[in-house]
N, C-alpha and C positions, 0 to 999 in steps of 0.2 A: 275647444275644449267641452261644451255644454250642447248635452241633447237637443233640447228646443228654447228657442227664444221668439218671444213677440217683439217685434220692434216697431211703434208709431213715433211722428215727426213730424216737423214741421220745417222744410229748408226756406229761406229768403235773403236773395242777393239785391242790389241796387248798386249800378253804377252812373257815370255822368260825366262827362267832359264840359270844361269852359275855355273859351278862346278871347281872354278879356281884349287882348290887341296882340297887333301883328309879330309875332316870333314869343310870344308866351300862352301858355297852357295849362290848364288847371285839370289832374284826373282824379275824382273821387271813386271808392268803393267801398262795401262795405258787407258781411255777408252774419249773417246767425242763424245757428241752426237749435231745434228744441229738440230732445231725443229721449223717450222712454221707452230703454230696452231691458224688458223683463225676462228673467230668468223662467219657464215655463218646464223644466226639465222631469220634475217630479215633486208630487205633491206628499207623500209621506217618507217614510225612511229617513236614514241620513240626511239626504240632500234636499228634505222638506223646509227646514232652517232657511233657504235661499229662494224658494220657490215665491215669484211675485216680486221678488227684488229686482232693483236696476243690476245690471251684469258691474262687475269688476272695470276699474278706470273710464266709464262711460257716463261722461258730464253730461246733465239734462240739459244744460246752458252751456252756450259756449259762440264763438265769434269772432270777426275780425275786422280791422278797415283798416283803408291807407287813403292818404292823401298825396299827389304828388304835383309839384311845380315845375314845368319845364321851360328854359329860360336861354335866351343866346349865350348865358353865362355857364349855364349847367343845368343838373335835374337835383332838387331838393324833395325828400320824401319823407315822411312819417309813416312810422305804423304801428297798428297796434295788433295784440292776441289775447283774446279774454276764454277763461276755460271756466266753467262753473264746480260746486264742490263735486267730489266724487268716490266713490268707494273701492280700496286695495283687494278687498276681498268679496266673494256674494254677497256676504251676510252684512245689510245697510245699517250696523249698530255704529254708535260714535268711535269707539275704537279703532275701527275701520277707513274712517271720513279721513279725506285727502282734501284739504283745502283750496280752493279755488285761485286763480292768480291771472295776472295781467302782466302783458310784457310789451314795452315800448323802444322801438326802433326808432333811427333817424340815419338818413345818409345824404349823401352828397357826390353824384357823378358827375364827369365830366370828358366829352368826346374829344380827341384830338387829332387832327390829322396832320400828318407826316410825311413829305414826299409820298412816295405809293402805298403807304401804310395806311392804318386806320388805328388809332390806340384810344384808350378808356381807361381813367383811373377812378376808382370807388373809394370813398372813406365811409365807415360806419359805424356808428354808434349802436353796439346792441345792449341790450336789458337797461337801458338810458337810467332807469331809476333804481337801479340797482337794488330790485326787490331780490329776498333768498325766496323762491320757492322749488317743488320737486314735481313734474309730471309724472314722475315714478317712484315711490316712498324709498327712502334713503339713497335717492339718487338724487340730489343736487342740483339744479341748474348753478353754469356758471354766473359771478355777478356782473356787473358793470366791464365791458370789452371792446377796444377799438380793432378795428380790424382795415387794411389797407389792401389794394388788388390794383394791379395792372395789368390791362390785357393788349395784345399786339394782335392785328388781323392784317396777313398781306395780301 
């Protein structure tokens, strides 16, 4: 919905795996994004107020990370998502600022072979710290929640 946007930034990613002992594996990954996305539509007139401002809902800084421990007893994982401040409208003023947030989650997954089937049970705690935040203004994300899933593959 914008005429012209100049975007400059940096994406960095890291991943590694350790095998500390037979049957045990640690996977780690992280991502970071710096993104300067500036509105360059119109310098004068009605849209001049937003010229050179960061476009709506685009944080300059964001990232994620994950650590997963696989064992013969199942897989335990931790995930983190982080987003910096952003603006709900094109004009980057304090009234339009939406605070950054972080979301922590943990999960446990166990594969269960049974006869000619493969099944999997997964337990998750989402928004572990029960943080109140909104990705989009006036639409708050749920607090801490639990989710369980069971999958059967024939």
